[in-house]
N, C-alpha and C positions, 0 to 999 in steps of 0.2 A: 201809650208807652210802647206797646208792641209794634205800633206803626213806625215809631222812631227807630226801633231796633232793626226792623226789616229794611228801612231806608238806609240805615248805616251799613248793613250787611251788603246790600246791593251796591252801595257806593264804594265799599272796600273791594268788592269783587271787580268792579269796573276799573278801579285804580290798579289793582293787581294785574288785570289783563293788559292795561296800558303799559305797565312796567315790563311785563313779559314781552310785549310787542317791541318796545324800545330795545330791550336786551337782545331779542332775536335779530332786530335790524343791525345792531352793533356787531353781533357775532357774524352775521352775514357779510357785513362790510369788512370785518377783519379777515374772515376766511377768503373773501374775494381778493383782498389786498395781498394776502399771502400767496394765493394762487397766481395773481398777476405778477407779483414779485418773483415767484419761482419761474414763471414763464419767461419774464425778461432776463432773469439770471441765466436761464438755459440758452436764450438767444444770444446773450452777451458772451457766454462761454463758447458757444458755437462760432460766433463771429471772431472771437479772440483766437480760437483754434485755427480757423480758416486763415486769418491774418498771419498768425505765426507760421502756418504751413506755407503760405505764399511768400513770406519773407525768407523762410528757410530755402525754398526753391530758388528764389532770386539770389540768395547768398551762395548757394551751391553752384549756380550757373557760372560764377567766376572761375571755379575750379575745373570746369569742363570747357572753358574758352579755348579755341574759337568755335567749338561746336555750338550751334544755336538750338534753343529749346522752344517748343511750341508756346505761343503766347508771350514770348519775351523778345524785346528789340535790343540788339547790340549796336553800339557805336564806339569806335576806337580811334585813337590818335597816339602820338608819342609825347612824352614829357621827360625831358632830359634823356637818360639812357634807359628809361622804363616805358612801358606801354600803358597809356591811360584809357581805361575802359569804363563805359557807362552802360548799365543794363536796366531796362525799363519794363515793368509789367503794366501795360496800358489798361488792361481790363480792371485791375485793382488799384490803379494809381499809386504804384510803388516804384521807387527808383533808387539805385545805389551806384556809387562810383568808386573805383579803386585803381591803384597802380599795380601792374602785373610785371613779372619778369619770368625768365625761363626756369624750368624745374631741373635741378641737377639729378642725374641718375647715379647708380652705385659705382660706375666706373669713371665718373668725372675726375679729371686729374687735378692735383694741387699745382702741378707745373707742366706746361707744354712749351718747350723750347724748340723753335723751328730749326729744321736741319739745314745748316749752311756749312756742314763738314767741319764744325768747330765744337769740340766737346765742352761740357759744363765742368768748371773747376771750382772746388770749394776751398776757401782759405780762411784763416783766422778762426773765430768762434761761430762760424755759420752753422745753421741747423736746417735740416730738410726732412719733411715728413709727408707721407701720403703716397698716392700713385703718381708716377712720373712718365712723361713722354719726352725723350731726349735724343739728340743726334747720335746715331749708331747705337742707341740703347744703353749708354753707360755714362758715368761721371768719374772724375778722378780728383785726388787731393792735390793742392798746390800751395803757393806762398805769395803774399803781397807784402812788400817792404820787409822781407825777412821773416814774416809771421806765417808759419805753416798751419795747415788745417788741424784744429784741435776741438772742433765742434762735435755734433751728434747727428745721426741720421736714423729715421724710423721709416723705412721705405717698404710699402706693401708690394709694389710691382713696378718694373721699368719696361716700357715698350719703346721701340724705335719711333722717332718722330718723322714727319715729312713737312708739308706746308701747313701753316696754321689754318684752322677752320675759318672760313670767311665770315665777316660781319654781315648782318642783315642788310641787303642792298636797299630795300625800301627805307629802312631807318637811316642809312647813310645819306640818302637823297633828302630826307627830312632835315637832318642836321645841316647839310650844305645849304639848303634853301633858307633856313633860319638866318644863317650868317650872311646870306645875300639879300635879306630883307623880304623873303617870301614865306609861304607855307603857314601863314597865320590868318585865320578868320577871326577877327577880334573887334572889340570896342575900344577905340583909342581914347586915352585919358591923359590929362596933365596932372602931375602929382602936386596938388595944391597944399594939402595939410600934412604931408609926410606920413599919412596913415591911410591904409586901405585894406579891406577884407572882402574877398570875393569868393563865393561858393563855387565849387566845381560843377554844380548843376546849372550855373549861369555861363554865358559866353565869356571867353577869355578877355581879360582886361590887358591891353597893351599900353605900356608907358614908353614912348619913343622920345629919345633925346639925341642931340647932335653935338659933336665937339668934345665929348668926354663928360662924365658925370661922377660926382662924389656922392654915393648913396648913403644917406643917414635917415632911415625911415623905418616904419613898422608896416610890413607888407605880408599878408597872409592869404594863401589860397591860390586861386586860378588866375595868376598874374604873370606876365612876361615883361621884363625890363630890358630894353634894347637901346644900344648906342652905336653910332657908326665909327667911333674912335676907341673908347675904352670905358670901363666901369671900375671904380674903386669902392669897395664896401667898407663902411665904418665899423669898427668893433662894437659900437653902440647900437647898430641896427638890429632890429628884430625881424628876421626873415624866416618864413616857414612855408615850404613846399613850392616856392616861386622859381621861375626860370630866368637866368641872366644870359643875355646874348650880346657879345661885342668882340671885336678883334683881340682886345687885351682886357683881361679881368684880373684884379688884385683883391684879395681878401685880407683885411688888416689884422694884425696881431691881436689875439685875444677874442676874436669873433666866435659866437656860438649860434648855430642855427641849422636849418635843413634847406639846402638849395641845390639847384641844378645849373651848372655853368657850361655854356657852349661858346667856344672861342678859337682863336688861332694861337693864343698864349694865355696860360693861367699861372698865377703865382699865389700860393697859399702861404702866408707868413707864419711865424712860429706861434705855438700855443693856441691853435685854432681847433675848435670842436665842430665837426660836421656830422650831424645825426643821420641815422638811417631813415628813409632812403635818400641819400644825396648822390650826385654824380658829377664828374668832371669829364668833359668831352672836348677834345682838341682836333681840329682839322689842320694839318700841316700848312704853314704859310709858305707859299712858293718862293717868297723873297727872303726867307730867313737866313740863307747862306751868306747874304750880303750884310747881315747885321752883326755887330760886335766881332768883326774880323773872322766870321765863320763859326764863332762859338755861341751857341744859342740853345737853351733848354726850353722845350715847349710847355711842359708841366712841371712846376717846381712846388713841392710840398715841403714846408719848412720843418724845423725841429720841434719835438714834443707836441706833435699834432695827431689827433685821432679823427679818422675819416671812415664812416660806415656807408658803404655803397659801392659804386663802380668808378673806375678811372679808365678812360679810353683815349688812346692816341692813334689817329688814322693818317697814314702816310699819303702824301700827295705825289706819288711816283718818283720821289727822289732816290738816288742811288745810295743805298745804305753802305756799300763798300767804300765809296768815295767820301761820303759825308758822315764821318764817325764822330758824332756828337751825342751827348746824352739827350734823349727826348723826354723821358720821365725820370724825375729824381725824387725819391722818398727820403726825407732827412733823418738825421740821427735821433733815436728814441721816439720816432713816429711809428704809428700803427695804422694800417689799412685793414679794416674788417670788411671783406667783400672780394671783388674780382678786379683784375687788371688785364687790359687788352692793349698791347703795344706793338704797332707795326714799325718798330724802330729799336732804339737802345734804351734799356731800363736799368737805372742805378738804384740799388737798395742799400740804404744805411740803417733802415729800421726793420719792421717785420710786416708780413702780409698773412693774415689769418683768413684764408680763402684760396682762390685759384689765380694763377698767372698764365696768360698766353703772351709770349713775346718772341720777336724775331731774334733779338740778342739781349744779353746782359752786358753791362759795362761798369767797371769801377774806375773812376777818375781819381788817381792818387794825388795827394797834396804835393808830392814831389814831381808831378808833371807827367807821370806815365798813365797810359790808358790800357786797362786789362779787359780784353774782350771775353765775354762769357764767364767772368769770374763773379762769384758771390763771396763777399768779404764782410764778416761780422754782421750777417743778416740772417733772417729766419723766414721760412715759408712753411705753413702748416694748414691743411684743410681739416685736420682731425678735431681742432678746437672750435670749429665754426658752430655757433648755436643755431637751433632750429629755425628761428625767424630770420636768419641771414643766409638761408640755403639757396637763394635764387641765383640764376646764372645770367651771363651777359646776353645782349641781343644778337645772338649768332644766327646765321642763315638756316642752320639745321634745326632750330628750336621749334618744337611742335606742342609741347606741354608747358603749361603755365601755372604759377602759384601767385597768391596775393602778397605783394610786398608791403602795401599800406592801404588801409581804407581811407577814402577821401570824403565819403558822405554815407 
């Protein structure tokens, strides 16, 4: 009996030792797992911190462009009236792309009217706000069709103007080259399914057509559509960030999208919405004076239209004194949020929330008269411009840039 008790005790002790060993192993495994997890968590946090730091440095590099940073590779081109920039961190395999534009300083004018010894005249319910640079440094009230000036002015300062600041020479060559069929390193495609999406980290996709095109498609991203005659955009098209290039471009009534147009003539029909950052760029057609008995408007923006971005008209050395025709026309109840650069005659029947550089204003009356340097029932204000629209035109003097839109 005592032998059985001793045997049972030894067996119980052995079982207890076995259980203790198992528990010890399990505890060791759990502790090791926690230590390993903590180590990996620390490595992950460190990697995440470094990645976040590298992304932040890459992001910040756009705001110091064109200054180059160590370890970062910059490549740039133009996209409409904006600068397209890609910055790559090759060591950490990071890349971002964005559209940039000039940065406005505190003395950027809401209106720069080039000095041709003809003063600015306000008539009707016109409104003028901000810093001005005007011929001889002043404006005066006047009347159109018997309606005298009854509007408002909130002017911070008026300086005498001279010649307009020149547009960026390199950018102008880019625009002229596109119209001539040059300046595009691209992959040529045929639009088969009326749908295409191309990342800005990939080569440009060029859709080239001939004889005129009616564009009814969904096109997004790094895409240029070019025709040697003209492009008409359907109101049903879905276009985002693409560039259109043709001698004549028409945007159909009711269209909504974000586009950049480069042409000799652009017509935006009524009730169109062009989101920021969009741009309209026209190089003057040398043969335009022979069209429509000499009456020809290069950029027509219809009624009840909202355009956010830039509108640019570049003179092709025509004599502005002899060729007194409207070059840019902004229709009634239309609004441009952004900047205008006109080397010709600008007619405002709506409002510009931003800045204007122009050689002349013109109001073409329904009664047949042409009023030079008259603003009639129109409004110009830089004061209301929101922070994300504070970029400036591609001027030659531009040295500092801001991000207009992230592309990737």
